[in-house]
N, C-alpha and C positions, 0 to 999 in steps of 0.2 A: 360902819366904818366911818369915822370923821375924817375928812378931807381938808387940808390946811392949805391955805394959800403959799405960793412959793416965797413972798417977802416973808411969812411968818416963819418959815423953814429956815431962811437966811438969817432972820434975826435970832432964832434958836441955836443955829451954829456958831455963830458970832458970840453969843452968850457963854456957850461952852467954851469957846476959843479963849476969851477974856477972863474967865475964872480959874485959873491953875489948881486950886484945890477943889474945884466942883468935879463930881463924877457925871457921865452921860445920864445915869438913873437920877441924880440929884436934880439936875438941870431938866429932864423931863418930869420929875414930879412938881418942880416949880411952875411949869407951864401946863401941867395937867394934861400931858400927853403920855402915851404908852412909850416906856424905854427903848423898845425894839424899833419904835417907829424913829425915835429921835437917834438911835444909833445909825438908822439907815441913810438919816438926812446929813450926818456927822461923814459916815463914809462916802455918801455920794458926792459932798462937797470936797473929799479929800482933805480934811481938816486935820491937823495934827498940832501937838505942841513941842517945839523944839526942846524944852526943858521938861520932861516928864514930869507927872506929879510925884513918881517915886525917886525921882534925880533930885527933888528938892530936901528929901531927909536925909541927911548925912548916914552912911553906912558905918554901923558899930563893927569893930574889928571882931573876928570870930573868937570865940572861947577857946581855951585849950583841946578840949572834947571835940568841938566842931572843926578845928584845924585838924586833929589827928584824923577822924573820921575821913576828911576830906583828901589828906594825904593817903589812907589806906584804899579810897574808892580809884585813886589815880595811878596805885600801882597795878603793872601789867598782870594778866593772869599769869603768866610764865614765872614770875616771881614767887606768886603764892603757891604754885605747884611745887616750887624746889625748896620751898619752906617746910614741905610735909615730910615726916621721917621715912626714910627708905624702907622698903620691906612692908609697910603697912597695908593690911587688906581692910575693906569694910566691909 
């Protein structure tokens, strides 16, 4: 196992924070360290990105099919049971 000095770890975390388009994995590859090691450094430092990577890409509105599926999932189970014909046996 390779041990890195604390200042190298701090620099790795700072690099991750300064590159919003980068992932922990890509920063680890650039620095030639294990991605899990890099992830541990980021977590230990409490590093976060106020504007997350996903927040930068604008969300597209759902397609009509996606909107219908979301509405059906949101319906309570009681409403679904009420829609079933009376007297039907399985």
